[in-house]
N, C-alpha and C positions, 0 to 999 in steps of 0.2 A: 803249782800243785792243784790238782783236781780234787774238790771236796767229796767225801764219802756220803753221797746223798742218801744212800739206804740207812746208814747209821744216824744221820741227821733226822730222817724221818721217823726212825724207831724211838730216838730220844724224845722228840717233840711229841709223838703219839702216846709216850708213856707218862706225859704230863709236864715235862720240863719246858720252861719257856724259851723263847728264841734267844734271850740273853744267856741263859744258862747253857744252851746247846752250843752256842758260838764259844763261849769261854771254855767249855769242855772240850771242843774240837780243837782249840788252839793252845791247850795246856802243854803240849809238847815243846812249844816254843819258849816257854818261861820256866818250865820245870815244876809248875805247881801240880798238886795232886788233884784227882778227880773230885774229891769231897769238897775241897776248898774252892774249885772252880764253880761247882753247882751251888754251894752255900753262899759264896760272895755275891752271886748274881740273882739270888732268890727274889728280890724286890724289884728287879728291873724290867721284868717282862711286862708286856702290854704298853710299852711306851711309859715306863715308870708308873705303871698301873693307872695311868690317867690319859693314854693316847699321845703322850709327847714323843721323845726320841725313841725310834724303833729299838726294840730289845736287841736285834741283830747288831746294830750299830753300838749300843751300850756294851755288849759282850766283846765286840771288836776293840773298842777303846780301852776297856778293862785288860784285854790281852796284850795290847801295845804297852800300856803302863806297867804290866808285870814283866814284860820283856825288856823294857828300856826304862829302868829304874830312875826315878827322880824323888829321892827321899831325903835330900839334905837341901834346905832352903837357900843356901849359898852356892849350890851347884848350878850356875846359870847355864852352862853348856848342857847339862841334862835336861834342864827345863826347856831350853830352846829346841832340843832334839825331840822330846816327846810332844811339844806343841806342833812342830813341823810335821811329824808323822801323823798326828791326830788330824790335822788340817788336810793332809793328803788323803788319808783314809776316808773322811767324811765327804770330801769333795768328789772322790771317785765313786763312792757308794751313791751320792746324790745324782751323779752323772749317769750312772748305769740304771738306777731305779727311779729316778725322778723326784725323790723327796727324802727327808729324814724323819719326820713325825709319823709314828705308827698309824695314827688315824687316817692320815692322807694316804699312806700306802695301802691300807686296807680298803679305803674308798675306791681307789683305782684298781687294785688287783684282787681284793678279797683275801680271806684266810688261806686259800689255796696257794697263794704266792709266798707265804711265810718261808716255806722250805727253800724256795729259790733265793729269797733275801738272806737266809742264814748261810747258804752254800756260797753265795756271792761274798758275804762278809768273810767268812772262813778263808776263801781263796785270796782275797785282797790282803788279809792280815798276814797269811802265809808268804804271799808274794813280797810285801813291803819288808817284812822280817828277814826273809831269805836274802833279799837284795842288800840290806843293811849288814847282815852277816858277811856277805861275799865282799862287800866294800870295806869290811873291817870296823863297822860302827857299832857292833854288838858286843 
């Protein structure tokens, strides 16, 4: 799935963080509504507001969690699945963009790269989720 870079740019320019934009753009996968996607990720932008994990990554991990529910502590299969998918997503993001921390990504690419990071995260989440759906794991 090719991310809608125009919509990503518009959302980001309107004031939403990278985390909010990615969660919003992936809401179709989990069935969450727009308001929930934006509200839930409000504090995650700017690398948890302190330069840590990139908001695009946080929004992606949130989207995976909402798509592959692990809500019962005793459900070890669900725990393993979300762990596996999160590790895959973060490894692929790091491979593509070189890092996970926001401050490191900004040092190497500057803010002009944020839309590329968001689009990459959206595409990865859709790819992983669609593959799992096709394989009957969703």
